[in-house]
C-alpha positions in Angstrom: 7.3 10.0 -9.9 7.6 6.7 -8.0 4.3 4.7 -8.2 3.6 2.3 -5.3 1.1 0.0 -4.0 0.8 0.5 -0.2 -0.4 -2.6 1.7 -2.9 -2.1 4.4 -0.5 -3.0 7.1 1.7 0.0 6.1 -1.4 2.2 6.1 -2.3 1.0 9.7 1.3 1.3 11.0 1.6 4.8 9.5 -1.4 6.1 11.3 -0.8 4.3 14.6 2.7 5.7 15.1 3.8 9.4 15.0 7.2 8.3 13.7 8.7 5.5 11.7 9.1 4.5 8.1 5.4 3.7 7.5 4.3 7.3 8.5 7.0 8.7 6.3 5.9 6.7 3.3 2.4 8.1 3.7 3.7 11.6 4.2 5.7 11.4 1.0 2.5 10.3 -0.9 0.8 13.4 0.6 3.6 15.7 -0.3 3.4 14.4 -4.0 6.9 12.6 -3.9 5.3 9.1 -4.3 2.1 8.2 -6.0 -0.1 5.6 -4.3 -2.1 3.3 -6.6 -5.6 2.3 -5.7 -7.9 -0.3 -7.0 -11.4 -1.7 -5.8 -10.0 -4.4 -3.6 -7.3 -2.4 -1.9 -9.7 0.6 -1.4 -12.3 -1.6 0.1 -9.7 -3.0 2.5 -8.6 0.6 3.6 -12.2 1.6 4.2 -13.0 -1.7 6.1 -10.1 -1.0 8.5 -11.4 2.5 9.3 -14.0 0.8 11.5 -11.9 -1.8 13.1 -10.3 -1.5 16.5 -6.7 -1.6 15.4 -5.8 2.0 15.8 -4.8 2.7 19.3 -4.6 6.3 20.5 -2.5 7.8 17.7 -5.4 9.0 15.7 -9.2 9.4 15.9 -11.7 8.2 13.3 -12.1 11.7 11.8 -8.3 12.1 11.3 -8.1 8.6 9.8 -10.8 9.5 7.3 -9.2 12.8 6.4 -5.9 11.1 5.7 -7.6 8.5 3.5 -9.3 11.2 1.6 -6.0 13.1 1.2 -4.4 9.9 -0.1 -7.1 9.4 -2.6 -6.6 13.0 -4.0 -2.8 12.4 -4.4 -3.0 8.8 -5.6 -4.1 7.3 -8.9 -7.0 4.9 -9.4 -6.2 1.9 -11.5 -8.6 -0.5 -13.1 -7.5 -4.1 -13.0 -8.7 -5.8 -16.2 -6.6 -9.1 -16.0 -6.4 -11.4 -13.0 -2.9 -12.6 -12.4 -2.7 -15.5 -10.0 0.8 -15.6 -8.6 -0.3 -18.3 -6.2 0.7 -16.4 -3.1 0.4 -18.3 0.3 -2.5 -15.9 1.1 -4.9 -15.7 -1.7 -6.2 -12.4 -0.3 -2.8 -10.8 -1.2 -3.0 -11.5 -5.0 -5.0 -8.3 -5.6 -1.8 -6.3 -4.6 0.2 -8.0 -7.3 -2.6 -7.5 -9.9 -2.9 -3.8 -8.9 0.8 -3.2 -9.1 1.1 -4.9 -12.5 -1.9 -3.0 -13.9 -0.7 0.3 -12.7 2.9 -0.1 -13.6 4.1 0.3 -10.0 7.8 0.2 -9.1 7.1 -1.5 -5.9 4.6 -3.0 -3.3 5.4 -1.5 0.1 4.4 -3.9 2.9 5.5 -5.5 6.2 4.6 -8.9 4.7 7.6 -9.6 2.6 7.7 -13.3 3.0 4.1 -13.9 1.7 4.3 -11.4 -1.2 7.5 -12.7 -2.5 6.3 -16.3 -2.1 4.4 -16.7 -5.4 5.4 -18.8 -8.5 4.9 -16.0 -10.9 8.0 -13.9 -11.7 7.2 -10.2 -11.6 9.9 -8.7 -13.7 11.1 -5.4 -12.2 8.3 -5.1 -9.7 9.8 -5.0 -6.2 8.3 -5.9 -2.8 9.9 -3.9 0.0 9.4 -2.7 3.5 8.7 1.0 4.1 12.2 1.5 5.4 13.7 -0.2 2.2 11.4 2.1 0.1 12.7 5.3 1.8 16.2 4.1 1.5 15.8 3.3 -2.3 14.0 6.6 -3.2 15.4 9.2 -0.8 
């Protein structure tokens, strides 16, 4: 199974729009075709987003909570024991790299390619890709 770290911007985009690649990535996790990895920092960001006014009319609060709970059932919790510091432009993104490395993810799926690829640390086979690239790679 393909293990992924799904950035919060993909989570929001997937729930705001009825179509699109972000929604399909979330759907594939729920279908068991991809496995989402979760850690403390990422999970806290997801939960924090549930209360923010970023959602539009695509879903209501109960639906968003149900989707997050379903993702949790399908995903895998990863404990990050070692703090990598890839010197990303936004320090708040480093936890995504740490989670992906600790969990053996194949990719981080994000709309923020520039910042996540901008660190000094070379990440081996870990890929950073958009939802559309993810779906193209793993049909």
